[in-house]
N, C-alpha and C positions, 0 to 999 in steps of 0.2 A: 795226561790229565792237567787239570787247572790247579797248580799249587799256589794258593794265594798267601800262605804263610806256613811256617814250620810249627805245626801244632804238636805238643807233647804233653806229658804228665803234669807239667807245671804251669800250662796255659790255663788262665782263668777265663771261662767262657760264659756268655750270656745271650739268651735267646728271647726276644720279644715275640709273643704269639707262639709259645712252646708247645701248645697242645698237650698231648699225653707224654711228650718227652722223647719221641722216636728219633728225631734227628740229633739231639744231645746224647741219647743213648749210643747212636752210631759213632759220634765223635769220641765218646768214652772208650768204646771197644776198639776202634780203629787206631786211635792216637794215644790212648791211655789218659786223656784228660780226667783229672780228678776233681776240679772245682767247677761244677756245673750249676748255673742258676738261670731261672727263667720266669716269665710271667705269661699269663693268658687271661682273657676275659671270661672264659668258661670255667667255672669252678669244678665241674666234673672232670675236665681234662687236667686240671691242676692236681686234683686228687690222684688221678692215674700216674701222673709224673711223679709225684711224691712217694707213691707205692713202688713204682718201677725202678727209680733211681735213688738208691739210698745215699749216694754221695753228692746229692743236689739239694738245692733249695728252691722251691717253687711257690709262687703266690699269685693270688687273683690280682690283676691290675691292668691298666691301660698303657699301651706302648708309648704314649706321649707324656707319661708321669711316672718316671723311675727313681723318684727322690729317695728311696730307700737303698739305692745302689750308690755307693761312693764315687766321687769323681776319679777319673783315670785309674780304675781298679781292675779292669779287664783287658786282656790281651786280644780277645776275639769276641766281637759282638755283632749279632746278626738278627735279621728277621727273614723268614723264608715263606713266601706266598701270603704275606700279610697286607701289603699295600692295597690289593684290589678290594679289601674289606674295610678300609678305613673310610672316614666320613668325607674328606675333601683334601685338597693339596696342603692346606695349613696343617691338618692333622698328621698328614705324612711328614711334613717339614719338621714339626715338633717331635715326632717320634725318632726321625733320623737324627735330629739334634741331641736327643737323649742318648742314643747310641754312641755318638761322637763323645759326648760329655763323659760317659762312663768308661771309654776306652782310653787305655794309657798311650803316652807317645810311643810311637813305633808300632802300634797295634793295628789291627784291620777291623773295618766295618764292612759287612756285606748286607745288601738289601736285594734279595733274590726273587725272581718270579714276579716281575712288575708288568702290568699291561701298558703297551705303548699306544698312546692316543693317535699318532699317525697311522696306525694300522688297525684302528677300531673296525673299519669296514671289513677287513679280513677276519677279525674275531667274530663279528656279527654273522658273516657267511657261514663260518664253521659252526657256530652256535644253532644256526637255523636247522642244521642237520638233526639235532637232538632235542631242541627246545622250541616251544612256541613263542615265548616272550623274549624280547631283547634283554641284554645283560644290564643289570643295575650296578655292576662292579665299577670301581674307580679306574680310569685310564689317565696316565700321566704323560704329558707332552715331553719331547726329548729336551726342550729347553728348560724344564723343571731341574734337571740335574746340574745345570750350570751354576746354581747357587751354592754348591758344595765344592770347595776347593779340593783338588786331588781326586774327584770322582771320575771313575773309568767305567764307562757302560759297555756291556758285553751283550750284543745282539744274538738272541738264541737262534735265530733263523740262519745267520751267517756262520754260526759255530757249528752247524750241522746237527743240532739236536733234533731228535725225532719224535718228541712227544706231541700230542695234538695242539698244544697251546704255544709251541716254539715259534710259529710264524708271526706272532703278534706280542712276544714277551721279550723282556731283557732282565739282566741282573747288573748290579752296580757294586763296585768295590771302592772303598775309600781307605787310603792308608794315611793314618793320623800322623802328622809331623809335629 
């Protein structure tokens, strides 16, 4: 597997775009993480997360504005499948910079399930099988990630992932130093 860090009961975790808390719930069950926090723009999802995860703090908010989270307070900060729904590259950059800000030195930031602009043609071809309209989701160029020091890009297609979006998606890990 892909062991990006040693998660355990003491790891403080934050998720931007937490939805109903399913991914955070899994981290809690698999690794014993006790301090979970997240935000999402959908209040209904935040309500579900608050009901589902009693050891968490969840609130309605934008990924680019995490001012209520203290600097360097998290060991693992991430967003999973969020960048395709953000407004533009500036919004993504602000959101990632917020994750970097709230992550402590030695911690890990993960930005998972990003659309790769260089493979948008592949995405459009796959989408035409099930949709009439082209995608309005955000696609990021591979050069976008160069503005983040220590960013490591993992290409889903070359990793052998089998989900339908793997041919045009990547995930990025940043280890904060």
